[in-house]
C-alpha positions in Angstrom: 51.0 59.3 -18.2 50.1 61.9 -20.9 47.9 65.0 -21.1 44.7 64.1 -23.1 42.5 67.2 -22.6 43.0 70.9 -21.6 39.9 73.1 -21.2 38.9 76.5 -19.7 35.7 78.2 -18.7 34.9 81.7 -17.6 32.8 82.3 -14.5 31.2 85.4 -12.9 30.6 85.6 -9.2 28.3 88.1 -7.5 29.7 88.9 -4.1 28.4 90.7 -1.0 31.2 92.5 0.9 30.6 93.6 4.5 28.5 96.8 4.9 28.2 97.4 1.2 24.6 97.2 -0.1 25.3 96.7 -3.8 27.0 93.4 -4.8 30.3 93.4 -6.6 31.2 91.0 -9.4 34.4 89.3 -10.3 35.2 87.0 -13.3 37.7 84.1 -13.2 39.0 81.6 -15.6 38.9 78.0 -14.4 41.2 75.5 -16.2 41.3 71.7 -16.1 43.9 69.3 -17.4 43.1 65.6 -17.8 45.3 62.5 -18.4 45.1 59.1 -19.9 45.2 57.7 -16.4 41.8 59.3 -15.5 43.3 61.9 -13.2 42.6 65.7 -13.5 44.1 68.9 -12.1 42.4 72.3 -11.7 43.8 75.8 -11.9 42.5 79.4 -11.8 43.4 82.8 -12.9 41.9 86.3 -12.4 39.9 88.8 -14.3 42.3 90.2 -16.9 40.7 89.7 -20.3 39.0 86.4 -19.4 37.6 85.6 -22.8 41.1 86.1 -24.3 42.7 83.9 -21.6 40.2 81.1 -22.3 40.9 81.3 -26.0 44.7 81.2 -25.4 44.3 78.1 -23.3 42.1 76.2 -25.7 43.4 77.4 -29.0 47.2 77.9 -28.3 48.2 76.0 -25.2 46.1 72.9 -25.6 47.4 72.0 -29.1 50.9 72.6 -28.0 50.7 70.5 -24.8 48.5 67.6 -25.5 50.5 64.4 -25.3 53.0 65.9 -22.9 54.2 64.4 -19.6 52.1 66.4 -17.1 54.8 66.2 -14.4 57.4 67.9 -16.7 56.5 71.4 -15.7 59.9 72.8 -16.5 59.9 71.3 -20.0 56.3 72.5 -20.5 57.3 76.1 -19.5 60.3 76.0 -21.8 58.2 74.7 -24.7 55.6 77.5 -24.2 58.2 80.2 -24.1 60.1 79.0 -27.1 57.0 78.4 -29.2 54.6 81.1 -28.2 56.6 84.1 -26.9 60.4 83.9 -26.4 60.3 87.5 -25.3 58.7 86.6 -22.0 55.4 85.8 -20.4 53.1 88.9 -20.4 49.5 89.8 -20.4 47.0 87.2 -21.7 49.6 84.5 -22.2 50.9 84.8 -18.7 47.5 84.5 -17.2 46.7 81.5 -19.4 50.0 79.8 -18.4 49.3 80.5 -14.7 46.0 78.7 -14.8 47.5 75.7 -16.6 50.6 75.5 -14.5 48.5 75.5 -11.3 46.4 72.7 -12.7 49.5 70.7 -13.6 50.9 71.1 -10.0 47.5 70.1 -8.6 47.6 67.0 -10.8 51.2 66.3 -9.8 50.2 66.3 -6.2 47.4 63.9 -6.8 49.7 61.6 -8.7 52.1 61.4 -5.7 49.5 61.7 -3.0 51.1 64.9 -1.5 50.1 68.5 -1.2 51.6 71.0 -3.7 53.3 72.7 -0.7 55.1 69.5 0.1 56.3 69.1 -3.5 57.6 72.7 -3.5 59.7 71.9 -0.4 57.4 71.6 2.5 58.9 74.5 4.5 56.0 74.8 6.9 52.5 73.5 7.6 50.9 76.9 8.2 51.4 80.5 7.1 50.7 83.9 8.6 47.9 85.8 7.0 46.7 89.3 6.4 43.2 90.6 5.5 42.5 93.1 2.7 39.4 94.9 4.1 39.7 98.6 3.3 37.8 99.2 0.1 37.3 102.6 -1.5 33.5 102.3 -1.3 33.7 102.6 2.5 33.6 106.0 4.1 36.0 106.6 7.0 33.6 105.5 9.7 32.6 102.3 7.9 36.3 101.6 7.2 37.0 101.6 10.9 34.0 99.4 11.7 35.1 96.8 9.2 38.7 96.9 10.5 37.5 96.4 14.1 35.2 93.5 12.9 38.1 91.8 11.2 40.3 92.1 14.3 37.4 90.7 16.4 37.2 87.7 14.0 40.9 86.9 14.5 42.8 88.9 11.9 46.3 90.1 13.1 47.3 92.2 10.0 45.2 94.4 7.8 45.5 96.1 4.4 43.5 99.0 3.0 43.2 100.5 -0.5 44.4 104.0 -1.3 44.5 106.0 -4.5 40.8 105.7 -5.3 39.0 108.4 -3.3 38.0 111.8 -4.6 40.0 113.7 -2.0 43.3 112.3 -3.4 46.3 111.5 -1.2 45.2 113.9 1.6 41.9 112.0 2.1 43.9 108.7 2.0 46.1 110.1 4.8 43.1 111.0 7.0 41.6 107.5 6.4 44.9 105.8 7.3 45.2 107.8 10.5 41.6 106.9 11.5 42.3 103.2 11.0 45.6 103.3 12.9 44.1 105.1 15.8 41.3 102.5 15.9 43.4 99.4 15.7 46.3 100.5 17.9 50.0 100.4 17.3 50.5 96.6 17.5 48.5 95.5 14.5 50.4 95.5 11.2 48.8 97.8 8.7 49.5 98.0 4.9 48.3 100.2 2.1 47.8 99.3 -1.5 47.4 101.8 -4.4 46.9 99.4 -7.2 49.3 101.5 -9.3 47.0 104.5 -9.0 49.4 107.3 -8.0 51.7 109.6 -9.9 55.2 110.0 -8.3 54.4 113.3 -6.6 51.2 112.1 -4.9 52.9 108.8 -3.8 55.8 110.8 -2.4 53.6 113.2 -0.4 51.5 110.3 1.0 54.6 108.3 1.9 56.1 111.2 3.7 53.0 112.1 5.7 51.9 108.5 6.5 55.3 107.4 7.8 54.1 108.4 11.2 51.5 105.6 11.0 54.1 102.8 11.0 52.9 101.1 7.9 54.3 97.6 7.0 54.4 98.4 3.3 53.2 100.7 0.5 52.0 98.3 -2.2 52.1 99.2 -6.0 52.2 102.9 -5.4 53.0 104.0 -8.9 51.5 103.6 -12.4 53.0 100.6 -14.3 55.3 99.7 -11.4 57.9 101.9 -13.0 61.2 100.6 -11.6 63.0 104.0 -11.8 60.2 106.0 -10.1 59.8 103.2 -7.5 63.5 103.4 -6.7 63.2 107.2 -6.2 60.2 106.7 -3.9 62.0 103.9 -1.9 65.0 106.2 -1.3 62.8 108.4 0.8 62.6 105.6 3.4 59.9 105.4 6.0 57.6 102.8 4.3 58.8 99.7 2.6 57.8 99.3 -1.1 56.0 96.1 -2.1 55.3 95.1 -5.8 55.1 92.0 -8.0 51.7 90.4 -8.0 51.0 91.1 -11.7 54.5 90.8 -13.1 54.8 88.2 -15.8 58.0 86.4 -15.1 61.3 86.3 -13.2 62.9 88.8 -15.5 60.6 91.6 -14.6 61.1 90.9 -10.9 64.9 90.9 -11.5 64.6 94.3 -13.1 62.8 95.6 -10.0 65.5 94.2 -7.8 68.3 95.6 -9.9 66.8 99.1 -9.9 66.6 99.1 -6.1 62.9 99.5 -6.4 61.5 97.0 -4.0 61.6 95.8 -0.3 58.9 93.1 -0.5 58.4 90.9 -3.6 54.8 89.7 -4.1 54.6 87.1 -6.8 51.2 85.5 -7.3 50.8 82.0 -8.8 47.4 83.0 -10.4 48.9 85.9 -12.4 52.7 85.3 -12.6 53.2 82.0 -14.4 52.0 79.6 -11.8 54.1 77.7 -9.3 56.9 77.0 -11.7 57.6 80.7 -12.3 56.9 81.9 -8.8 59.3 79.4 -7.4 62.1 81.1 -9.4 61.0 84.5 -8.2 61.1 83.2 -4.6 64.7 82.1 -5.2 65.6 85.5 -6.5 64.2 87.1 -3.4 66.1 84.7 -1.3 69.4 85.4 -3.1 68.9 89.2 -2.6 67.7 88.9 1.0 64.3 90.4 0.1 61.1 89.7 1.9 58.5 87.5 0.1 54.8 87.7 0.6 51.6 87.0 -1.3 50.0 89.9 -3.0 47.0 90.0 -5.3 44.9 87.6 -3.3 43.7 84.1 -4.3 44.9 82.7 -0.9 43.9 79.0 -1.5 46.4 78.7 -4.3 49.1 81.0 -3.1 49.1 79.3 0.3 51.0 76.4 -1.2 53.8 78.6 -2.5 54.2 80.5 0.7 54.1 77.3 2.8 56.3 75.2 0.5 59.2 77.6 -0.1 61.7 78.4 2.6 61.3 82.2 2.4 57.6 82.2 1.9 55.7 84.8 3.9 52.1 85.9 4.6 49.0 84.9 2.6 46.6 87.6 1.6 42.9 86.9 2.3 41.2 89.5 0.1 37.6 89.5 1.1 36.0 89.0 -2.3 38.6 86.3 -3.4 38.2 84.5 -0.1 34.4 84.5 -0.7 34.9 83.0 -4.2 37.2 80.3 -2.8 34.8 79.3 -0.1 31.9 79.2 -2.5 33.7 77.3 -5.3 35.6 74.7 -3.3 34.6 72.1 -0.7 36.4 72.5 2.7 38.3 75.6 1.6 41.0 76.4 4.2 40.1 79.4 6.4 42.4 81.6 8.5 42.2 81.3 12.3 44.0 83.6 14.7 46.2 85.1 12.0 47.3 81.8 10.4 46.1 79.4 7.8 47.1 75.7 7.5 47.9 73.8 4.3 45.2 71.1 3.6 46.5 67.6 4.3 45.1 66.4 1.0 46.8 65.7 -2.4 47.4 68.5 -4.8 45.9 71.8 -3.8 43.4 70.0 -1.6 40.6 71.8 -3.3 37.6 69.9 -4.7 35.5 72.2 -7.0 31.7 72.2 -6.6 30.3 71.2 -10.0 27.0 72.9 -9.3 28.8 76.2 -8.6 30.8 75.9 -11.8 27.6 75.3 -13.7 25.7 78.1 -12.1 28.4 80.8 -12.5 29.6 79.9 -16.0 29.2 82.7 -18.6 31.6 81.4 -21.4 
């Protein structure tokens, strides 16, 4: 079996988040690989320079990979690295590789009639979940209302965004305290700064918020600076989580060697697909570090977290969850804090052709 076509399209989704009047938009790149046996696999990546990612897939990756054995994912990764960027997968190339690698694993599962999670090792049939609910657009009262609504709907762990309010870290602290008081001490609560803080602000928030028993402080510092993250981690009190946008295993290794991380968060849609994330998972296992999904896209990352022995929780980010349930037939949904792997070949995700057509912008 050989690859005969590799294509990519850019799509824009308009989303309604709970209790926010204005819709939000998110762009994704949808990739498809086809074979001479009539089988196809599909992959997806996020919103970083989508036009450039599409161009990289169709102008650089496709000519390089057409005619290759679609099951030879290690050989394909090696060919891409040696030919296009031997200095490591970063930026546009990494996102393009992610979409193609996911599509190849989806295809591989269809060839063998097994879910991707099973091909990765089949460690479990279901994974714990957490819900990212706490967006900066919410005022403190609305933030609490949405948290309570998610708990009532079955969520057992919650994550809120910090570092994006006009009042700085002090306002974030007040918001964290309001949510913790509302949800009680038993519900896991995480915070995510999306690399927004300078070291001083991150340190002050970490010190003050330690009383709130937070499960982790995600991407607290600009550029995920390993040295500054290690300094922050030495304060103790809140575990440090990073990794969702890191391009390859070498960057994760640098974070580990610096003593900068407690929770590694590789994401198949951003970090090189299943082939690369599997290597990062093995690194985490070797260093006795926790592994969880960060960066959303739960329907794809579910297979990594379920397939690998040390896989952890799957993030159901509200807008990415909405895209998945819009785009795919029978998308898996969390129930009572867990989500099950679809018992279907590949990713178990059948894209809706009418949605792809309606949302396509490039």
